[in-house]
N, C-alpha and C positions, 0 to 999 in steps of 0.2 A: 248170281244176282245180276240183273241188268245194270244196276248202279255201278258195278265194277268196271263197266265199259267206259265210264266217264274219263278214266285215266289214259285210255288208249290213244286218243288224238294228241296227247302230250308226250307219251313215252315212245310211240312208234317213230315219229320223225327224229327224236333224239337218238334212238338206236341206229336208224339208217344213216344219220349224220356221222356217228362214230365209225360205222363200217366204211363210209366214203373216205374218211381221213386215212384209213389204213390200207387202201387198195392201190395206192401209188398213182402215177401219171397215166391213167388209162381212160381217156375221155369217153370212148364208146361204152365201156363197161359202167362208167359213172353215170352216163345218161340213163341206162337201163335201171340201175339201182335207185337213182334219185326219183325217177318217175314212178317206180314201184312203191317207194316209200310214201310219196305224196298221194298217189291214188289210193293206197291202203288207208292212209289217214283220212282221206275224204270219205271213204266207205264207212269207216267207223263213226265219223262225224255225222254222216247222214242217218245212221242207225240211232245214234244218241238224239238227234233232232226229232226223228219220228217218235221215239219213246217219250221224250219230254212233251211233245204235242199231245200224245194220247194218254199220258199218265201224270202230267204235271211236273213240278220242279223236282230234280233229283239231287240227292245228297250222298256224298261218299266221305266217310271218316277214315283217314289213314293212320294206322297205329292204334294203340290201346289206351291212349290218353282220352279223358272225357272232354266234351265241349265245355268251355271255350278254349281249352289248351291244345286240343288235337289239331293236326293239319287237315283241312277239309277242302273238298271240291263241291261247289254248289252251282249247279247248272240249271238256269231257268230258260225260258223261251228265248230271251234276248241273247244270253251267252251261247246257247246251242246254235242259234242262227249265225252268230259271229264266227264260231269255230268252223261250221260247215263252209261258210263263204270264204274264209281265209284259206282253208285247205283246198277248196276248188280253184280259187284264183292262183294259188301257188303252183298247182298242177299245170294250169294253162301257161303261166309264165315260164315254167321249166321247158315246156315244148317250144314256146316262142324263143327261148334262149339258144336252142340248138343251131339256129341260123343267124343269130345276131350277137351273141356275147363274145365270141372269139375263142379259138381253140386254146390259147394260152391261159385264159382265165379258167376254162374248163379243166385244164390239167391240174390245177391247184385246188383251192379251197372254196371255189364259188358254190358248187352244189351242196357241199357240206354246210356252208354258212346259210344257204337258203333254208335247209331243213331245220337247222338249229334255231333260226329266226322263227320258223313256224312253230317250233316247240315253245318258245317264249310267248308268241302271240296266243296260241291255244291255251297255254297255262294262265295267262292274264285274263282271258275271257271265262275261264272255268273256276278259278280259285274263289273260295269263300273266306279267305284270310287276307287282311290288309297288308301284312308284312310279306306274304308270299306274292301279292300283287307287285310289290316292289322288286322281289327276287325275279319274277318273270319279266318285269320291265327290263331289268339288267341283262337277262338272258338274250332277249331279242335286240337290245341295244348293242351288246358286245358283237353279235352277229352283224348288225348294221355297220359297225365300225370297220369290220373286215370287208364287207361289200362296198363300203364307201371308198376304200383305198385300193381294192384289188385291181391290178392292172397298172397302178402307179403313174397315171398321167399327171401332168403338172397341175391342172385344175382340180383334180381329185385330191391331191396332197394339200393344196392350198385350202380348199373348203373343208377338208376333214378336220383340220385343227379347230376351226370355229364350231363345227358340228359336235365334236367330241367334248370340247370345253363347255359348251352350253348344256349338254346332257349330263355331264359329270356334276356341274353346279346344281342343276335342277334335281338330280338324284340325291344330292346331299340335303337339300331342303325337304325332299320326300321323306328321308329317314328322320329328320328333325320333326316334321309334322306327325309322323307315326308315333314317335317317342312322346310328344306332347299329348297326343290323344290317348295313348296308353296310360299316361300319368293320371288322366281323368277317370277313365272307365276300367282300367285294369284288364283289358281284353284286346285280342287282335282279330277275333272272329267277327266278320262284318255284320252278321245277323245279331249277334250278341251286343255289339257296339250300338247298333240301331235301337235295340230295346233299352239299353242303359242310358242312351242320350235323350230318349223321348221325354224325360222329365227334367232335363238340364239345359233348356234352350238359351237361357239368358246369361250363362256364364261367359265372361269376356274371353277366357282361354279357348272356349269352343269356337267362338267367332274367329279368333286368330288362327286356330287349326283349319277352319274352313277356307280362310283366305290363303293360307299356305298350300293347301291341297289344290285349290284352283290355280294358284300361280304355277305349281309344278305341272299340272295336267294341261293348262293353257299353253305353257311353253312347249310341251311335247306335241300339242295339237296345232301349233303355229298360229296362235291367236294374238291379236293386238294387246299390248305393245311388244310381245315376246316373239314376233314372227321374223325378226331381222335375219335370223340364221337360215330360214327355210328356202327362199328363192335360190340363193347361191349353192347351198348344200345339195338340194335336190337336182339342180341343174348339172352338177358335176359328173355323176356316175352314168354308165351306159343305160339305154332305154329299158331293158328288162329290170334292172335294179330300181330305176326311177319309177317304173310301173308299180312295183311292190311298195316302195316308200310312199309314193303319192296316194295310192289306193288304200293302203292298210295302216301304215305307221301312225299317221295323224289321227286315224280313227280309234286307235287305242287310247289316246288322250281323251277323245270324245266319249268313248265308252266309260272310262274311269270317272269323268265328271258326271255322266248319267248315273252311275252306280253310287258314288259317294254322296253326291248332292241329294239324291232322292232318299238314301238311307240315313245319312248322318245330319245334314244341314239344311233342311227345307224351311229356311227362314226368309223374311222379306229382304233383309240386308244382303244375303247371298244371292237371292233372285235378282235384285237390282244390279248387283255387281256383275253377274254373269250376262245379264241382258245388255248392259252398257258396253262391255268389252266385245260382245258378240256383234253388236251393230257397228262398232268401230272397226272390227275385223272385216265385216262386209264392205264398208266404205273404202278402207285401204286396199282391199283385194280388188275392188272395182277400179281404183286408180292404177293399180299395177297392170291389169289386163288391157287398159286403154293406152298405157304408156309404152308398151313394148311391141316390136314386130317380130320377135323370136317366138316360134311356135311352142317350144318347150316352156319358155317363161310365161306365155299367155295361159297355158293349161295349169302351170304351177300356181299362178295367182288365183286361178279359178278354184283351187283347193281351199284357199283362205275364205273365199266367198261361201263355199259350201259348208265349211266348218262353222262360220258365223251364223248361217241360216239354221243349221242343225241345233246349235246351242242356244240360239234365240228361242227355239221351240222348247228345248229342255228347261230353260229358265222359267217358263210359265208354269210348269209342273201341273198341267191339267191332262186329262186322258187324251183329248183331241191333239194337244200340242205334242205329247209324247208319241202318239201314233204317227203324226207327221214327221217328227224327228227320226223315228225308226225307219219309216218308209224312205226318207230322204238319205239316211246314212247308207243303207244298202244299195239304193240306186246309185249313189255317188261312188261307192266302191267299184261297182261294175262299170259304170260309164266312164269314170276317170281312167280305169285300167284300159278300156277299149280305146279311148282317145290317145293315151300315151302310146299304145301299141300301133295305132294308125299313124301317128306322127313319126314313130320309129320306122314304119314302112316307107314313108315319104323321105325321111333322112337317109334310109338305106339305099333308096333308088337314086336320089339326087345328090346326097352329100351336103345338103344345105338346110339350115334351120330358119333363115330369114325369109319371111313371106314376100317381101318386096323384091326378092331375087328369083322368085319362081312364078310360074304361070302356065296355063293351057294343059295341065296334066290330065284333064277329064277325057281327052281324045284317046290317049294311049292307056289310061288306067281308070276306066269307068267304074269298075267294081269298087276300087279304092275310094274314088270320089264320092259315090252315092252312099257308101257305107259311112264315110266321114260325115256326110250331110245328115243321115239318120241319127248318128251319135250326137251331133251338135244340137239337133232338136230335142233329143232326150235330156241332154245336159241342161238346156235352158228351161225345161219343164213345160214344153208345148204339149197340150193334150192331143192324143191320149197316151203320150209316151210317159215313161215311168217317173220322171222328175216332177210331173204335174201333181201327183197325189200327195207327196210329202209337203210341198209348198202350200197346197190347198188347205190341208189340215192345220198347218202352222199359222197361216194368215187368218184362217177362220178362228182359231183359238186366240190370236193376238187381238182381233177385233172384239171378240166376246169378253176379253179381259180389259178392254178399254185402252189397249196399247196401240193406238192408231199409227204412231210414228214407226213402230217396228214393222207393222203390216205394210206401210208405204215403202220403207227402205227395202224390204224383202222383194216386193213387187218390182220396184225400180231396178234392183240388182238383177232380176231375171232378164230385163231388157239389155242391160250391160253384158251379161253372160251371152245372150243370144247374139248381140252385135259382135262380140269378141271372136266367137267360133265361126260365125258366118263370114266374118272378115277373112279368116284363114281359108275357108272354103272357096270364096270368090277369088281371092288373090292367087291361091295355089292352083286351083283346078280350072279357072276360066281365064279369059283374056288371051293375049298372044303367047304361044308356047315359047319357053325360054330354052335356048340351047345350053346344055351342060356338058362339061368336059369329063365328068366322072364316068368310069367304065360301067357297062351294064352288069348288074349283080343279081343273082337269083333271089326272089322275094316271095315266092308262092306260099311257102310254109308260114312265113310271117303274116301274110294276108289272110290265110285260112284261119289262123288262131285269132286274129283281130276281128274277123267277121263273126266267128263263133262267140267271142266275148260281147260284141255289139248285139248279136241276136239274143244272148242271155239277158242283156239289159232291156231289150225290147220285150222279151217274154215276161220279164218282171212287171212291166206295165200292163201287158195284156192279161196277166193272171193276178193283178193287184187285188181283185175282189176275193179270189180264192185264198190269198195270203192274209187277208184282213183278220181272221180269227187268231192267227199266230201273232200278228203284230198288236192286236188289241190286248191279248193276254200278256204280252211282254210289257205293254204300256201300263196295264193295271198293276203289274208287279212293281213297277217303278213308282207309280203315283200312290199306291197303297202298300207300304213296306210290310204290313202284316202278312201279305201273301208270301213274302220272302222269308220272314222270320218265323212263321208258324211251323216250318219244317224242323225246327230245333226245339228240343226240350232243354232249355238253358238251366244249368245247375248252379 
């Protein structure tokens, strides 16, 4: 049965990760094994995505226990798209790492941690069980702890304490929220919980559960006021790790809010709460991108702006707003990865992160410069690049729902985003060339992967119309939970 393939993007990276742990300090062999594992995972993820597109939501029950007691994988259009994108991006980051992460990190547990993190990510996007969502969160978080400290630089060790502490505390609240929800409905299966909650909207304990879930996921997504850990923690590790963290880890929190809000808590109180913190996240992200002259910090604060825009769309819970949120989340995954990679190339060449200490690079590195320019336009949502479609649908939905303030803040944030990245482009690539003392280092492989990732983001915009049926069906599954729950015959 094709539904049995749903588990492959979860177990394949786990198996290859275990293999990598036991082959010793052989970086070249590890490179071949890790890339084989990531590419194989991507192939199975693409097969699952194709099958979901053509045959609808897929469900796999593990073990002989009946629903809602069995462990289940429930992969809809949104989950399948996330699994494919995560697997593809991990493959690209692995190749990018060959020339950037350093041989010492390669010798130890870097590649094993990457695949183990992919296991947790794909599991979180595939599970149909709220407790196993917590389990897979912990799987990729444990891997991220290793990646955060691997190499043992001073800044990594300093920031890892804050990063680990915040995630441990939020995970504790996650377990508490699950326990409280289980006390009400007596089930952990997300489709079953949705059905049982449909007639219990006014219970105070359900509202409390909703706030706890949003607190947990908003913390992991880096939303206001829980973002304090994000800028420093994401700044600390090397660029390949920062690329995965910035592009994917915050999006798991976004995905979890999308899934649980739509299935469990579609109430006016929760909608207002998510909208308020989303708009505040956008505002504080804008302050961050304007305050810093460090390229990494500027792009990191742009993560906050994107998360706020996406969840502002999610909070409206209309088909148009969800389509916009889904368009924008996948655009942001690709374009943030591309920008971090391009910034990594600049740092690799110059050894500098401060834009006021650079200049004139366009003369010697025209491909790098114009690729960065294209990525900047895409990030800002300038039509016809990919960022435009998501913001268009979100703003359209906000105006239709009478939330003019949200529409205005999102549009103004686009100007701030454009200014922040164009400022990097003008300062770094134009003006008087700056003489640097750093030795010339090979960068061609890094640039090739960066260009490929940017072209994927551009192609996402070019083929936006062809992707519309997929994203429309994903949005309908979120706005009309019956599409998600009807695959189960709840006993």
